[in-house]
DOMARDREN-848169 format. One record per residue (C-alpha): residue in three letters; x, y negated, z. Coordinates in pm, 1 decimal. Each point is the difference from the previous one (the first is absolute). Example, Ala and Ser with C-alpha at 12.3 -4.5 7.8 and 13.67 -1.06 7.14 Angstrom:
BEGIN
+-----+----------+----------+----------+
:   r :        X :        Y :        Z :
+-----+----------+----------+----------+
: ALA :   1230.0 :    450.0 :    780.0 :
: SER :    137.0 :   -344.0 :    -66.0 :
+-----+----------+----------+----------+
END
This chain:
BEGIN
+-----+----------+----------+----------+
:   r :        X :        Y :        Z :
+-----+----------+----------+----------+
: UNK :    797.0 :   5689.0 :   1524.7 :
: UNK :    -47.8 :   -270.8 :   -205.3 :
: UNK :   -171.6 :   -383.4 :     32.0 :
: UNK :   -160.3 :   -240.0 :   -272.3 :
: UNK :     65.3 :   -346.7 :    -42.0 :
: UNK :   -150.4 :   -305.0 :   -223.6 :
: UNK :    232.9 :   -270.1 :    -72.8 :
: UNK :   -115.3 :   -378.1 :    -52.7 :
: UNK :    -33.9 :     64.0 :   -379.2 :
: UNK :   -204.7 :    321.4 :     35.9 :
: UNK :    301.2 :    209.2 :    -90.0 :
: UNK :     -8.2 :    332.8 :    201.2 :
: UNK :    255.2 :    157.6 :    202.2 :
: UNK :     28.3 :    350.5 :    108.1 :
: UNK :    245.2 :     66.7 :    300.7 :
: UNK :    113.9 :    398.1 :     96.6 :
: UNK :    314.0 :    -22.4 :    233.0 :
: UNK :    212.7 :    296.3 :     62.7 :
: UNK :    260.0 :    -13.2 :    209.0 :
: UNK :    108.1 :    383.7 :    -75.7 :
: UNK :    145.3 :   -143.7 :   -360.2 :
: UNK :    283.4 :   -208.2 :    -91.2 :
: UNK :   -157.7 :   -106.3 :   -302.9 :
: UNK :   -279.7 :   -241.0 :   -159.2 :
: UNK :   -243.0 :    -12.7 :   -268.0 :
: UNK :   -171.8 :   -257.3 :   -135.6 :
: UNK :   -275.0 :     74.9 :   -252.0 :
: UNK :   -225.6 :   -265.5 :   -198.8 :
: UNK :   -290.3 :    149.5 :   -139.7 :
: UNK :   -236.5 :   -221.2 :   -260.8 :
: UNK :   -317.2 :     94.7 :   -115.3 :
: UNK :    115.3 :    -24.3 :   -363.1 :
: UNK :     40.6 :    310.0 :   -155.5 :
: UNK :   -116.8 :    155.4 :   -350.7 :
: UNK :   -362.0 :     26.2 :     52.2 :
: UNK :      6.7 :   -398.2 :     34.6 :
: UNK :    116.6 :    -31.9 :   -343.6 :
: UNK :   -229.1 :   -105.9 :   -351.8 :
: UNK :     33.2 :    207.9 :   -303.9 :
: UNK :    188.7 :   -227.4 :   -170.1 :
: UNK :    315.7 :     33.1 :    267.8 :
: UNK :     -0.6 :    305.2 :     63.0 :
: UNK :    372.4 :     28.2 :    219.4 :
: UNK :     22.5 :   -383.3 :    124.7 :
: UNK :     -1.4 :    165.9 :    355.2 :
: UNK :    276.0 :    229.4 :    -28.9 :
: UNK :    213.6 :   -282.2 :   -201.7 :
: UNK :    -45.8 :   -228.4 :    248.8 :
: UNK :    129.6 :    201.6 :    262.6 :
: UNK :    318.9 :      7.5 :   -179.8 :
: UNK :     20.1 :   -326.7 :    -44.7 :
: UNK :    -38.7 :   -113.6 :    353.1 :
: UNK :    372.1 :    116.1 :     17.3 :
: UNK :    134.1 :   -178.7 :   -254.0 :
: UNK :     93.6 :   -335.1 :    192.9 :
: UNK :   -193.8 :   -260.4 :    242.7 :
: UNK :    132.5 :   -322.7 :    194.8 :
: UNK :    241.3 :    176.8 :    233.7 :
: UNK :    127.9 :    279.8 :   -216.4 :
: UNK :     18.6 :   -109.6 :   -382.7 :
: UNK :     46.0 :    324.8 :   -189.5 :
: UNK :    -77.8 :    400.1 :     43.8 :
: UNK :    382.0 :     -6.7 :     65.7 :
: UNK :     -3.5 :   -231.1 :    358.4 :
: UNK :   -327.2 :    245.1 :     81.6 :
: UNK :    180.5 :    291.0 :    -35.2 :
: UNK :    311.7 :   -116.1 :    156.6 :
: UNK :   -160.4 :   -125.8 :    297.4 :
: UNK :   -190.5 :    359.5 :     97.7 :
: UNK :    298.5 :    204.0 :    -55.2 :
: UNK :    221.0 :   -271.8 :    182.7 :
: UNK :   -195.4 :     96.0 :    302.2 :
: UNK :    -36.7 :    383.1 :   -111.4 :
: UNK :   -360.2 :    -39.8 :    -64.5 :
: UNK :   -262.7 :    185.3 :   -164.8 :
: UNK :   -209.7 :   -162.5 :   -257.0 :
: UNK :   -251.1 :     42.5 :   -300.3 :
: UNK :   -365.9 :    -35.4 :   -104.0 :
: UNK :   -334.9 :    160.4 :   -125.6 :
: UNK :   -292.0 :    -62.6 :   -175.3 :
: UNK :   -308.8 :    233.9 :     36.9 :
: UNK :   -339.1 :    -23.3 :    -55.6 :
: UNK :   -139.8 :   -178.4 :    236.3 :
: UNK :    321.8 :   -230.4 :    153.4 :
: UNK :    328.0 :    -73.1 :    -67.9 :
: UNK :    285.9 :     73.3 :    227.3 :
: UNK :    354.5 :   -182.2 :     84.6 :
: UNK :    192.3 :    113.6 :    296.6 :
: UNK :    377.6 :    -47.7 :    119.2 :
: UNK :    122.2 :    237.2 :    290.5 :
: UNK :    311.9 :   -108.7 :    225.6 :
: UNK :    154.7 :     86.2 :    359.8 :
: UNK :   -131.5 :   -212.4 :    259.7 :
: UNK :    256.7 :   -222.7 :      1.5 :
: UNK :    -35.8 :   -146.4 :   -337.3 :
: UNK :   -388.8 :    -51.2 :     -7.2 :
: UNK :    -47.0 :   -361.4 :    -63.0 :
: UNK :    198.6 :    110.9 :   -337.6 :
: UNK :   -275.9 :    174.7 :   -112.2 :
: UNK :   -273.0 :   -285.2 :     79.4 :
: UNK :    249.5 :   -267.5 :   -202.1 :
: UNK :    -54.3 :    215.5 :   -312.1 :
: UNK :   -277.6 :    128.8 :     -8.6 :
: UNK :   -149.5 :   -338.0 :     98.6 :
: UNK :    224.8 :   -136.7 :   -308.3 :
: UNK :   -119.7 :    292.2 :   -236.8 :
: UNK :   -384.7 :    -80.5 :     72.3 :
: UNK :    -42.7 :   -363.4 :      3.2 :
: UNK :    284.2 :   -166.8 :   -182.2 :
: UNK :     73.0 :    274.2 :   -303.7 :
: UNK :     43.8 :   -233.3 :   -339.0 :
: UNK :   -105.4 :    300.4 :   -232.4 :
: UNK :    286.7 :   -211.0 :   -258.4 :
: UNK :   -114.0 :    107.7 :   -330.3 :
: UNK :    406.0 :    134.9 :    -89.7 :
: UNK :    -56.5 :    229.0 :    275.6 :
: UNK :   -386.3 :     96.4 :   -104.2 :
: UNK :    209.6 :     79.1 :   -357.7 :
: UNK :    216.2 :    222.8 :    158.3 :
: UNK :   -239.8 :    186.4 :    205.3 :
: UNK :   -234.1 :    115.3 :   -286.5 :
: UNK :    302.0 :    251.5 :    -89.4 :
: UNK :     37.5 :    165.6 :    332.1 :
: UNK :   -363.7 :      4.0 :     32.9 :
: UNK :    -14.4 :    161.9 :   -352.5 :
: UNK :    237.9 :    251.5 :     67.4 :
: UNK :   -204.6 :     22.5 :    324.8 :
: UNK :   -296.2 :     99.4 :   -243.6 :
: UNK :    164.5 :    186.9 :   -203.3 :
: UNK :    173.7 :    241.4 :    310.4 :
: UNK :   -361.7 :     99.9 :     93.6 :
: UNK :   -119.6 :     23.2 :   -337.4 :
: UNK :    297.2 :    307.3 :     -3.5 :
: UNK :    -87.3 :    130.3 :    362.6 :
: UNK :   -325.1 :    204.0 :    -12.3 :
: UNK :     33.3 :     70.6 :    367.3 :
: UNK :    -85.4 :   -370.0 :      9.6 :
: UNK :   -224.3 :    -47.8 :   -254.0 :
: UNK :   -176.3 :    276.8 :     69.9 :
: UNK :   -161.3 :   -176.6 :    323.3 :
: UNK :    -89.0 :   -282.7 :   -215.2 :
: UNK :   -158.4 :    192.0 :   -289.2 :
: UNK :   -249.9 :    168.6 :    299.1 :
: UNK :   -135.1 :   -365.4 :    144.8 :
: UNK :    -56.6 :   -113.8 :   -342.5 :
: UNK :   -200.8 :    302.5 :    -69.8 :
: UNK :   -166.0 :      8.5 :    366.8 :
: UNK :    -31.3 :   -403.0 :     40.3 :
: UNK :    -50.1 :    -69.3 :   -418.5 :
: UNK :    224.6 :   -220.2 :   -201.4 :
: UNK :   -253.5 :   -289.1 :    -27.0 :
: UNK :     52.6 :   -103.6 :    400.7 :
: UNK :    319.3 :    -59.2 :    145.5 :
: UNK :     15.8 :    293.5 :    226.4 :
: UNK :     37.8 :    191.8 :   -289.6 :
: UNK :    308.5 :   -175.7 :   -134.7 :
: UNK :    366.1 :     45.2 :     69.9 :
: UNK :    200.1 :   -310.2 :    226.1 :
: UNK :    251.6 :    -13.8 :   -261.9 :
: UNK :   -243.2 :   -168.6 :   -243.3 :
: UNK :     53.4 :     -0.9 :   -418.9 :
: UNK :    332.6 :    -80.2 :   -190.7 :
: UNK :   -212.4 :   -256.3 :   -179.3 :
: UNK :    -62.6 :   -236.1 :    272.6 :
: UNK :    367.3 :     71.9 :    200.3 :
: UNK :     93.0 :   -106.9 :   -310.9 :
: UNK :   -179.9 :   -352.9 :    -17.5 :
: UNK :    -66.3 :    -85.2 :    372.6 :
: UNK :    118.5 :   -376.8 :    122.7 :
: UNK :    148.7 :   -193.2 :    258.4 :
: UNK :   -365.6 :   -192.9 :     56.2 :
: UNK :   -196.0 :    359.9 :     -1.2 :
: UNK :    233.4 :     66.3 :    312.2 :
: UNK :    -74.4 :   -277.7 :    137.5 :
: UNK :   -390.1 :     10.3 :    -34.1 :
: UNK :      0.8 :    342.5 :     83.5 :
: UNK :    162.7 :    -58.4 :    330.2 :
: UNK :   -147.6 :   -304.6 :     93.6 :
: UNK :   -352.7 :    186.6 :    -20.9 :
: UNK :    107.3 :    308.1 :    204.6 :
: UNK :    309.3 :   -101.6 :    227.5 :
: UNK :   -204.3 :   -184.3 :    276.9 :
: UNK :     39.4 :     39.2 :    340.5 :
: UNK :   -334.4 :    153.7 :     91.1 :
: UNK :     82.5 :    275.0 :   -267.4 :
: UNK :    343.2 :     74.9 :    125.1 :
: UNK :    142.2 :    200.7 :    302.5 :
: UNK :    319.1 :    -60.0 :    181.8 :
: UNK :     86.5 :    323.2 :    237.6 :
: UNK :    325.1 :     16.6 :    211.1 :
: UNK :     48.8 :    343.8 :    125.9 :
: UNK :    297.6 :    140.4 :    186.7 :
: UNK :    279.0 :   -177.9 :    254.8 :
: UNK :   -175.7 :   -331.3 :     -1.5 :
: UNK :   -235.1 :   -153.3 :    236.9 :
: UNK :   -305.9 :   -148.9 :    -58.8 :
: UNK :     77.6 :   -330.8 :    111.5 :
: UNK :    342.2 :     -7.5 :   -238.1 :
: UNK :   -185.1 :    163.7 :   -274.6 :
: UNK :   -273.5 :   -329.6 :     18.3 :
: UNK :    241.8 :   -235.8 :     50.8 :
: UNK :    191.0 :    106.8 :   -316.0 :
: UNK :   -325.6 :     11.9 :   -189.9 :
: UNK :    -88.1 :   -371.1 :    104.4 :
: UNK :    330.8 :    -95.1 :   -129.8 :
: UNK :     -3.6 :    203.0 :   -322.2 :
: UNK :   -336.2 :     43.2 :   -140.7 :
: UNK :   -162.0 :   -339.0 :    -26.6 :
: UNK :   -219.8 :     87.3 :   -285.4 :
: UNK :   -174.4 :   -267.3 :   -185.8 :
: UNK :   -352.4 :    -92.8 :    111.4 :
: UNK :   -213.7 :    214.2 :   -275.4 :
: UNK :   -276.0 :    273.1 :    -34.7 :
: UNK :     -6.2 :    287.5 :   -205.3 :
: UNK :   -154.6 :    -48.8 :   -323.2 :
: UNK :     23.9 :    315.7 :   -172.5 :
: UNK :   -194.1 :    323.9 :    128.7 :
: UNK :    -13.3 :    318.5 :   -180.5 :
: UNK :   -262.8 :    189.4 :   -199.7 :
: UNK :   -217.8 :    250.1 :    248.3 :
: UNK :      4.6 :    359.9 :    -95.8 :
: UNK :   -229.9 :    270.3 :    -69.6 :
: UNK :     -3.3 :    347.5 :   -194.5 :
: UNK :    -65.5 :     44.6 :   -333.0 :
: UNK :   -287.0 :    163.6 :    -88.5 :
: UNK :     86.4 :    243.4 :   -220.4 :
: UNK :    375.1 :     56.2 :     31.6 :
: UNK :    234.8 :    154.0 :   -260.4 :
: UNK :    158.6 :    316.0 :    243.4 :
: UNK :    300.4 :     86.9 :   -228.2 :
: UNK :    332.8 :   -256.6 :    -58.0 :
: UNK :    239.0 :    212.8 :   -246.9 :
: UNK :    347.5 :   -210.2 :    -97.1 :
: UNK :    127.8 :    266.0 :   -260.1 :
: UNK :    383.5 :    -64.0 :     80.8 :
: UNK :    261.6 :    201.9 :    -66.1 :
: UNK :    129.1 :    106.2 :    312.3 :
: UNK :    204.9 :    298.4 :    189.9 :
: UNK :   -267.7 :     11.9 :    258.5 :
: UNK :   -364.1 :    -53.6 :     -6.4 :
: UNK :   -123.3 :   -250.4 :    278.7 :
: UNK :   -345.7 :    -34.3 :     94.4 :
: UNK :   -252.6 :   -149.2 :    289.8 :
: UNK :   -327.3 :    181.9 :     80.7 :
: UNK :   -206.4 :   -188.9 :    203.8 :
: UNK :   -338.9 :   -175.3 :     95.6 :
: UNK :   -155.8 :   -340.9 :    113.9 :
: UNK :     88.6 :    -44.0 :    352.5 :
: UNK :    -80.1 :   -285.2 :    330.6 :
: UNK :    109.9 :   -318.2 :     44.0 :
: UNK :    208.9 :   -144.5 :    262.7 :
: UNK :   -200.2 :    -20.2 :    333.1 :
: UNK :   -268.6 :    261.1 :   -103.7 :
: UNK :   -143.8 :    221.7 :    310.6 :
: UNK :    147.3 :    306.5 :   -152.1 :
: UNK :    347.5 :   -158.2 :   -116.4 :
: UNK :    142.7 :    227.6 :    220.0 :
: UNK :   -229.5 :    316.7 :    -80.2 :
: UNK :    179.3 :    -21.9 :   -342.9 :
: UNK :    317.4 :   -118.6 :     89.7 :
: UNK :     53.7 :    365.3 :    199.8 :
: UNK :   -202.5 :    169.1 :   -314.0 :
: UNK :    313.5 :   -131.9 :   -206.1 :
: UNK :    208.7 :    169.9 :    280.5 :
: UNK :   -140.0 :    329.9 :    -10.2 :
: UNK :     -9.2 :     45.7 :   -387.8 :
: UNK :    343.3 :   -169.2 :    -51.0 :
: UNK :    145.7 :   -234.1 :    227.6 :
: UNK :    313.9 :    235.9 :    129.2 :
: UNK :    159.4 :    316.4 :    -87.3 :
: UNK :   -257.3 :    231.8 :    183.3 :
: UNK :   -266.8 :   -145.4 :   -175.9 :
: UNK :   -238.5 :    206.8 :   -188.0 :
: UNK :    102.7 :   -132.8 :   -356.1 :
: UNK :    368.1 :     20.9 :     93.7 :
: UNK :    -17.5 :    359.9 :    102.5 :
: UNK :   -259.7 :    123.1 :   -241.4 :
: UNK :    145.1 :   -196.7 :   -334.2 :
: UNK :    345.1 :     -4.6 :    104.3 :
: UNK :     95.5 :    268.1 :    253.8 :
: UNK :   -232.0 :    276.8 :   -171.2 :
: UNK :    -37.9 :    -61.8 :   -318.7 :
: UNK :    323.4 :   -215.1 :   -104.9 :
: UNK :   -183.3 :   -242.9 :   -238.1 :
: UNK :    161.6 :   -305.0 :    120.4 :
: UNK :    292.2 :   -162.2 :    158.1 :
: UNK :   -147.3 :   -250.5 :    171.8 :
: UNK :   -350.8 :    -73.6 :     86.5 :
: UNK :   -208.2 :   -223.3 :    252.8 :
: UNK :   -376.7 :   -141.1 :     90.4 :
: UNK :      7.9 :   -345.8 :     79.9 :
: UNK :   -292.2 :   -279.7 :     78.1 :
: UNK :     45.2 :   -371.4 :   -100.4 :
: UNK :   -219.8 :   -214.6 :    128.9 :
: UNK :   -108.5 :   -348.2 :    -85.4 :
: UNK :   -195.9 :   -294.0 :    154.3 :
: UNK :   -372.6 :    145.3 :   -232.7 :
: UNK :    133.9 :    339.7 :   -153.9 :
: UNK :    207.9 :    262.2 :     13.4 :
: UNK :    207.0 :    326.1 :   -125.4 :
: UNK :     78.5 :    370.4 :    101.6 :
: UNK :    199.2 :    197.0 :   -207.2 :
: UNK :    230.0 :    225.3 :    -52.0 :
: UNK :    349.4 :    -17.9 :   -212.2 :
: UNK :    209.8 :    242.1 :   -114.0 :
: UNK :    272.9 :     92.1 :   -253.8 :
: UNK :     -7.7 :    334.9 :   -159.3 :
: UNK :    103.3 :    220.0 :   -269.1 :
: UNK :   -180.6 :    -91.2 :   -348.9 :
: UNK :    -66.8 :    363.9 :    -55.0 :
: UNK :   -201.5 :     12.9 :    277.1 :
: UNK :   -167.2 :   -310.6 :     30.1 :
: UNK :   -343.8 :    138.3 :    -17.0 :
: UNK :     67.1 :    240.2 :    227.3 :
: UNK :     85.1 :   -298.4 :    286.8 :
: UNK :   -301.9 :   -189.6 :   -102.4 :
: UNK :   -243.5 :    310.2 :     82.4 :
: UNK :    197.4 :     62.1 :    327.9 :
: UNK :     10.7 :   -343.2 :    154.3 :
: UNK :   -354.2 :    -32.8 :   -114.2 :
: UNK :    -90.9 :    320.1 :    178.1 :
: UNK :    174.3 :   -111.8 :    307.2 :
: UNK :   -239.5 :   -324.3 :     10.8 :
: UNK :   -299.0 :    262.5 :    -58.1 :
: UNK :     90.5 :    208.4 :    312.8 :
: UNK :     52.4 :   -275.0 :    228.6 :
: UNK :   -356.7 :    -99.7 :    -72.8 :
: UNK :   -152.9 :    386.7 :     56.6 :
: UNK :     75.6 :      7.1 :    308.8 :
: UNK :    112.0 :   -138.2 :    320.2 :
: UNK :    360.4 :    -27.3 :     80.8 :
: UNK :    144.7 :    187.2 :    368.3 :
: UNK :     63.3 :   -242.3 :    294.4 :
: UNK :    352.0 :    143.4 :    -40.8 :
: UNK :     34.6 :   -165.3 :   -367.5 :
: UNK :   -154.4 :   -311.2 :    138.4 :
: UNK :    185.3 :    -67.0 :    250.5 :
: UNK :    344.6 :     84.7 :   -112.0 :
: UNK :    -83.5 :   -275.6 :   -280.5 :
: UNK :   -111.8 :   -225.6 :    252.2 :
: UNK :    373.4 :     68.8 :    207.7 :
: UNK :    194.9 :    -32.6 :   -369.7 :
: UNK :   -194.6 :   -326.5 :    -52.4 :
: UNK :     51.2 :   -187.6 :    311.2 :
: UNK :    361.5 :    106.6 :     41.6 :
: UNK :     81.5 :   -136.6 :   -353.1 :
: UNK :   -168.1 :   -301.7 :    120.0 :
: UNK :    184.6 :    -42.2 :    305.2 :
: UNK :    343.6 :    106.0 :   -164.2 :
: UNK :   -103.1 :   -314.0 :   -268.9 :
: UNK :    -46.1 :   -265.5 :    294.5 :
: UNK :    387.6 :     39.7 :     97.0 :
: UNK :     56.8 :   -222.5 :   -246.7 :
: UNK :    -76.8 :   -334.8 :    -11.1 :
: UNK :    -15.4 :    -43.3 :   -334.1 :
: UNK :   -319.8 :    254.9 :     -5.2 :
: UNK :   -106.4 :   -169.8 :    341.2 :
: UNK :    -70.3 :   -335.5 :   -196.5 :
: UNK :   -151.2 :    191.2 :   -292.3 :
: UNK :   -251.3 :    163.4 :    248.1 :
: UNK :    -80.7 :   -296.3 :    141.9 :
: UNK :     16.6 :   -297.5 :   -261.5 :
: UNK :   -203.6 :    235.6 :   -284.7 :
: UNK :   -269.5 :     53.5 :    261.1 :
: UNK :     39.2 :   -385.3 :    102.6 :
: UNK :    -47.7 :    -94.5 :   -359.7 :
: UNK :   -277.0 :    222.3 :   -147.1 :
: UNK :   -176.4 :    114.0 :    295.5 :
: UNK :   -233.8 :   -206.6 :    295.2 :
: UNK :    192.2 :    102.5 :    283.9 :
: UNK :    344.5 :    206.1 :     53.4 :
: UNK :    -33.1 :    392.9 :    139.0 :
: UNK :    264.4 :     95.1 :    257.8 :
: UNK :    149.9 :    305.8 :    -22.2 :
: UNK :   -202.1 :    122.0 :    332.2 :
: UNK :   -293.3 :   -102.1 :   -199.2 :
: UNK :     88.3 :    201.1 :   -322.6 :
: UNK :    105.8 :    293.7 :    173.8 :
: UNK :   -347.8 :     39.9 :    181.4 :
: UNK :   -118.4 :    -44.1 :   -357.7 :
: UNK :    188.9 :    269.7 :   -123.6 :
: UNK :    -26.5 :    248.2 :    329.5 :
: UNK :   -423.3 :    -69.2 :    -37.8 :
: UNK :    -39.7 :    168.4 :   -336.8 :
: UNK :   -143.4 :    340.1 :      7.2 :
: UNK :     -2.7 :    334.1 :   -274.4 :
: UNK :   -384.0 :    -99.3 :    -37.9 :
: UNK :    129.4 :   -380.1 :   -114.2 :
: UNK :    252.3 :    186.9 :   -230.0 :
: UNK :   -244.8 :    195.9 :   -180.8 :
: UNK :   -240.5 :   -282.7 :      6.7 :
: UNK :    222.3 :   -246.3 :   -145.6 :
: UNK :    149.9 :    282.1 :   -272.9 :
: UNK :   -333.8 :     66.9 :   -142.5 :
: UNK :   -109.1 :   -396.2 :    -56.5 :
: UNK :    336.5 :    -70.4 :   -141.1 :
: UNK :    109.5 :    291.7 :   -217.2 :
: UNK :   -286.6 :     35.0 :   -179.0 :
: UNK :     98.0 :    263.1 :   -329.8 :
: UNK :   -194.7 :   -262.2 :   -278.7 :
: UNK :    231.7 :   -321.7 :    151.3 :
: UNK :    378.9 :    225.9 :    -39.6 :
: UNK :    215.5 :   -181.7 :   -213.6 :
: UNK :    342.3 :     91.3 :   -167.9 :
: UNK :    261.7 :   -216.9 :   -117.0 :
: UNK :    281.8 :    188.0 :   -159.1 :
: UNK :    335.6 :    -70.8 :   -222.0 :
: UNK :    153.8 :    207.9 :   -250.3 :
: UNK :     30.1 :    177.8 :   -326.2 :
: UNK :   -342.7 :    120.5 :    -42.7 :
: UNK :   -111.0 :   -203.5 :   -274.5 :
: UNK :   -368.6 :    131.9 :   -135.4 :
: UNK :    -47.9 :    134.3 :    307.9 :
: UNK :   -286.4 :   -228.7 :    144.4 :
: UNK :   -282.4 :    244.5 :     35.9 :
: UNK :    201.7 :    261.9 :    137.2 :
: UNK :     68.3 :   -179.7 :    298.1 :
: UNK :   -340.4 :   -141.3 :      1.4 :
: UNK :   -120.5 :    327.1 :     50.3 :
: UNK :    199.6 :     79.1 :    287.1 :
: UNK :   -157.4 :   -276.3 :    224.4 :
: UNK :   -313.1 :    179.4 :    -30.9 :
+-----+----------+----------+----------+
END
């Protein structure tokens, strides 16, 4: 259950009351992700996310922000994706005003002190180095660059470039904030043990955004016409990290739930085809999973695995064969029902957490024309048939579109891996 409200300044508020919990999550989502960046400012969305924590009018620095939330036993964090940035505080219900106070001060009053910018450069450069040195993170970015193309913002990682991180200025942060952190481009979500009336009262009190319109928009995405299908990063590792997959479907596509169930059947859990046949039957890997990533105008379905370097070719072939098998014949009704039960069960468990409820409602409110309820979502899942799975698998899992990103000690082996793609 949820309610939608529009404040006088055009700021949207989504409320979802749950008296069965003692927690409240306040989440702010703004359409200011990395796909809004220009070529010369890669990383500003993420760097700005950090800077919001460095002090405003009521809380002068990061120490005061942290002590205020820690002082009530709350959790707080932020994140930057390709299409939005998010900021949240999760507290006990009796401390809820603290979350409105802190987040509004961050979002409205941050000053982006040059001194703090200089200090944070080092922090973000170390975060950059961490991702570069962690193949399990880096491989996902490599695969999206492969599919979406490095010449489009969708194909670039959110962390940005060292060159821009080293030179970004206070004025650039202020300009970027003014262009995107506007009322109609922002959604506030209050979920948990708080009434809609209380949420609305506090939102009006604290989130008095200045009257401004969004002045920046992202570039629409179109799939590359002759895409490269292999991205090989030669690196000395103890394990090969790989992603094998295809272009998928965007958010709100009529077949998005079919594709989600297809991913579950292929590699969504420990009884999935990939897990049982590649890990359990052949011992080719420790971890393997198939997932979908969906954006407003594009998407991905992919299988991620960490495998023995000496048997990486066998693992890639086995993954490709599982993709091919599911396009060859219709799955059983029993296998489909198991996937439906799994997917609905996982969603139900996540909705026990006020933070997950806020994210579920907020991303829809920000990115889609309307918010679907859990009942509507489950009805869509239940309506998927085995024929739908076969139809969508054949439309998406096209051999000529199979792509591979790989990290490991494989210098000079590009052609060998290219042949594995067929």
